[in-house]
N, C-alpha and C positions, 0 to 999 in steps of 0.2 A: 217644828224642827225642819220640815221640808222647806218652808219658806226661808228660814235662816240659811240653810244649805244652798238653796238656789241663789239667794242674794250674794252669798260669798263667792259662788262660781261666777256670777255676773260681774262682780267687782274685780275678780282676778282677771277675767277676760278683758275688761276695760283697761286694766293696767298694762296688759300685754299688747293690746292693739293701739293704745293711745299714742305711743311714740311715733308709729308709722303714720297715723292720721295727722298728727301734729307736724311731722316733717314735711308732708305734702302741702299742708295748709300754709306753712310758714316759709316755704321756699320763695325767696324774693328775687326779683329781676336783678341781674348783675350788669354793671356798666361794661361795655365792650371797649377795649383799648383801640384807639384810632378809629372810633366810630364816626358815623355820619353817612350821608348819601353822596357818592362820587360818580354816579351814572347820569349823564346829561339828560334833562327833561323829566327826571323822576322826582317825586316827593313822597311824603308819608305822614302818618299821624299815629301816635301811640294811643293806647286805650285810656279812657278817662280815669280809671282807677290807678293806672300807672302814673298819670300826671299828678294825681292827689298824693301819691307816695313820693313825689319829688323827682320822678324820672323825666328825662327829656329825649327827644328824637335822636340826638347824637350819641345816646348811650347804646344804640344799635348800629350795625354796619351794613351798608348796601353798596356793593362794589362789583366791578367786572373781574372775573378770573378766567382769562382766556375767552372762550365763547359763552361761558356761563355767568349768570348773575349769582354772586356769592353773598348770601344773607346770614348774618350772625346777630342774634338778639341775646341780651338786653331785654328791655320792656317788650310786651306784646305790641305788634305794630302792623298796620296795613300800608302797603306801598302801591303807588300808581303813577302812571304817566298820563296827564290830562289829554294827550293826543290819542290815547288808546281807547276808542269808543266803539260800542257795539249797539246795534239796533235791529229790530225785527227778529228774524230767525237766525241764530248763530251758534257757534261752538267756540269756546275759549279753552285752550289746552296747554299744558306744560308738563315737563318731567322734573321731578324733585329727587335729588340724590342726597340722602343724609349719610355722609361718609363715615361718621362714628356715632351710631345710635346712642342717645342719652349721654353724650360726652359733656354736656353742659347742665344737666339736670338730674334729679333723683327719681323721676318718673316720666313716662312718655309724654311728649308735647307734639301738637300737630302743626301742619303747614299746608297751604292749598291755594285755590283759585277764587278770586273775587269777581263778581259781576254786578250789574245794576247800580253802579256807584253814582250817586247824585248828591250835590252839596258837600262833596268830600272835603275834609279838613275843617268843617264848620260844626257848630253845635246841632245842626239839623241834618247831618249826613245820614244817608241810608245806603246799604249794600248787603249783598248776600254772598256767603262763601261756603265752599265744601273743602274740608281739610282731612288729611289722613295722618294716622299715627303709625309708627314703625312697630306697633304691637298688634296690628291687624284690625284696628277699629277706625271709624271715621265719624265726623260730625258735620252737620249742616246748620249753620248759624248765620246771624245777621245783626245789623244795627238799623234801628228805625225811628229815632236815633238811639233809643235805649236798646241794649242787647236783647235778642230773641232767639229761641231755639226751635228747630224744625224736627229733630229726630231724638227727642228725649233728653234728659239731664246729663247723660253720660255718653250719648251717641250710640253707635251700634257696631257690632263685629260683622265682617263679611269675608268669605273665603278668598276673595280676589284682592283684598288689601294685604300687601306683602308684610311679612314679619321679619324683623332682624334676627339673625342667629343668636345674638346676645348683645350685651352692652359693649359699645365700642366697635361693633361690626357694622358694615354698610347695609343700607336698605334703600330701594328705589321705588317711587310711586309715580305712575302717569295719571294725572288728574285732569278731568275736563268737566266744564259746566256748559249745558246746552239749553237754548230756548227754541222750541219748535211748536208753532201753533199755540195751543193753550197749556203746553207742558214745559216745565222747568226741571231738568234732571242733572244728576251728578254721575259721572262715569269714572271708575278707578280701575286702572289696568285692564281696560277693555270691557268691563262689566258695569251695567247700570245698577248703581247701589241705592239710589233714591230718586223718586219722581214726585213732583207736586203740580197741582194746577196753578195757574197764575193767581187765581183768587186766594190761594193759600199763602202766597208769598208777597202779594201786592195789596196794600191797604194801610189804614191807620196803624201806626206802630211797627210797620214792616217796610217793604220797598215802596218808593214812589213810583217806580216803573222798572221793568226788566231791561229797558233801554238805559244805557249809561256807560260810565267808565269801567274798564276791567283792570285787574291788578293781582297782587299777591298778598297773602295773609300768613303771618307767622306768630306763633305763641311766644311767650317769654323763654329766655335761656335755651334757644334752639339754633341749630346750624344746618344749612342745606345749600346745595348748588342747584340752580334752576336753569334748564335749557328748553329751547323750543317753544317759548311762550308766544302764542299767536292766535289769530282769529280766522275762522273760516265761516262762510255763510252757508246755512242749511238749505 
């Protein structure tokens, strides 16, 4: 009887939770009206799984909005300007303002800084990125060329990652990625949230080098304005 009772409870819980899980799993990228890249010198590439689903780069929008780069996705995409290269010891930093948290999605999606870009736009591309969510968590991920994860399957929470007051409310994150000596780190809102050795991020299936192009990374169905994107030498 106890086994039957336990099974009944498990089945009931599965029924209660499955719609939420299903909704997150089934959320598809939506094409953005007037999409495409209109900032001179910039290009991008959507993720391979988005391409397989029939998405194209022009289903996301990359445009200037005053002094800010205004990104609206669409499919998950990485953007870069081939002229933006970093080598040796450096820091790449930008500020991301999500004006209306989760206005295009039913759960939090991240955005952040890309470094170490090599062979971008090809099947052999490699890069590393650190991205924040308006829910107070962050991820460190990359392509090598297959996707790889540096801080667990769901990322990690950190007290310095800002949280939006609620859906539709603004949230801002200052994100930086740095290479100094043997260390590669991500800083969010002034706090170092993750640090790795070069041996942990460079090698087969990961980065070809920490030298390379830097840029921006956005998940699908996400909107933010980017200001202050730039490079400083450490």
